[in-house]
N, C-alpha and C positions, 0 to 999 in steps of 0.2 A: 598349235602347241597347247597342252593342257595347262589350266591354271592351277596354282597351288592353293590349298585351304588357307583361309584367313586365321584360322585357329591353329596355334601351335600344338603339336602332339605332346602329350605327357609321357615322359620316359618311364618304362616299366619300373615299378618299385618306388616311384616318386609320389609322395603323399600330396594330395591337392589341399590348398588352404580353404577352410570352410568360409562360406560367404557370411556377411553380416558382422555385427560387433562381436569381437572375441570374448569368450567367457572369462569372468573374473576368477583369478586363482583363489584357492581356499583362504590363503592368508589375506588377500584383499577383502573377502567377505568378512573374515574375522575382525578386521580393522573397522569396517563399517558398523558392525554390531557393537564393537567396543566403544566406538564414538557415540552411538545411540544410547548405550547404557550409561556412559559418562554424563550425557545431558540429562537423563532421567534421574540419576542420583544427585546431580547438582541441583536440579529443580526441587527435589524433596528437601534438600539441605537449605536452600534459599527460602522455602516456605517455613521450615521448622525454626531456623535460627535468624533469618533475615540475610539479605545479601552482604551487608557490611560486616556482620559478625562471622560469616562463613569464610574460611580461608581455603586457599588451594590445597593446603596440607589436609584440611578436613575432607575435601573432595577426593584427594588421592587415597586417603585412608578408607573412605567408603567403597572404593574400587579395588582395594588391595594393591595399590600402586605405590611407587616411590614418590616423594613429595613433588618432584619436578616433572613427573610424567604427564599430567594433564596438558602441559605446554607443548607436547608433541602433537596434540589434536587442535588446541586453540592457543592463540598467541597470548592471551591474558584472560583473567577472570571476567573482565568486562565483555570480551568477545564471546565467552561461553554463555554469559547471561543473554546476550543478544541472540545467539544461536538458539537457545532454549525458547525464546519468544517467537523469532522469525520462523524457525522450522516447525515449531508447534502450530503456528497459524497456517503455514502452507499445508501441513497434513490435515488441519481442520477443514480447509477449503476443499480439499480433495474428498475427504470422507463425507462432507456435507453434500457435494455434488453426486456422489455415489448413492447416498441415502435418498435424494430426491429422484434420481434416475430409476431407482427400484420401485417407485410408486407406479401404480396403474395409470395409464394415460387419462382415464376418466375421473381420477381422484379430485375431490373438490378442495376448495381453499382451506376448509378446516382440517381435512386430512393432511394437507401439505404443511400447514402451521404445526400440526401435531408431530410430524417428522422432524421439522426444524427444531422444535422444542426438545423433543427426546434426544436428538443428536446433540444439542447444546449441553444438556444434562450430562451426557456421556463424556464429553470432552471436559466438563467442569468437575465431575464427581466420580467418573468411572475409574477403573483400575489403572488406566494409562493417563489419567488426568495429571495436571500440574502446571502446565505452561500458562494457562489463563489466570489461575490464581497468582502465579509469580508476576504476570503482567499487571494485575490489579494492585499488587503491593509495591512493586519495583519499577513501575513505569518511569518515574522521574530519575532513576539511576542511569537510564540509557542516555547516550549523547543525542543532540538535536538530529544529527544525521540517521542515527539508529532508530530513533522514534519515527522519523519520516518513513524509513524503510518498512517498519512493522505496520505502520498506519496504512499504507498502501494495500497490504495483504488483509488487514482487518476490515477495511472498507469493502473489499471484494466479497469477504465472508458475509458481512451485514447487508450488502446490496441484494443478496438472493432473497432476503426477507421481504423486500419492498413490494414486488408484484403480488405476493400472497396477502400482505396487509392492505394493499390498495384494492384488491378484489373483495376482501371481507368488508371494508369500508363501503364499497358500492353496494354490497348486499344488505348493508345495515347491521352487520354482525360485529362491527368494530365502531365504537362510539368515541372516536378520537381521530385526529389527523395522523395518517399512517406514519409520517416521519416522526412526529412526536411519540406516537405509540411505540415505535421501534425503540426509542431511547428508554422509555419507561420499562418496556419488556426486558430489555437487556440488563437494565439496572436491577429489576427484580430477580431475574434468573441468576445473575452473577453474584448477588448477595447470598445465594444459598450456600456458597462455600463457607460462610460464617456459622451456619447452624446445622447443616446436614451432617448426620452420623451414619456411618456405614452400617452399624448394628442398631440403629434406631428403628422407629416403626414405619418409616417411609421407604418405598422402593422408587426407582427412577421412573418406572411405568406409572405408578400412582401419582407421583409429583407432576408428571406430564398431564394427566387428566385433570388434576387440580389447577394447573396453570391454564389450560384451555378454558376451563370453566370461569376462571377469573378474567381472562382476557376477552372472551367472546360470549360468555353467558351460557356456554353449552360445552360439556365434555366431549 
């Protein structure tokens, strides 16, 4: 007796369900973009006015929303602040990995440090910056649990610098303990949010060269 096929036949005119994750509807994509924009606008307000002085009404007005609409995306203003820092750091980790992956395999330690510094300037001072300055000014506003969550991501971001700094130290190009040098380097780079001007004489590429010269004695 002939055996039947293990696969059921599809009736004529019946559409087959596509494999893989279903595509998001246009409305879902809009919601994601709206949430991202809300975080960006909130970060700018937190920087300009301070977290305590920024109200949810201010945030809603910046988005053209009703005063209670931000709560559709975030349970509270504190949850929004946490999302700005946490998701900002998650994005920084991803973009830093991409920047390093784009380097040629034979790139030396100075070239790798240059990529790390240039990338850090971009997330500090570039057109889509905001979350790190907010972290610098509003860190203590987070709850202990929130600080722990952000710290785990920040530690992963900074850990990528250690192999480069250790290699430079072995080569004699870094005249400090790598772990201590990392603290000094981040302190110096992060302070640039206080004095950098978009329309000033410095470019991010130019600042990167100056930083390399300062940290390793060679641009």
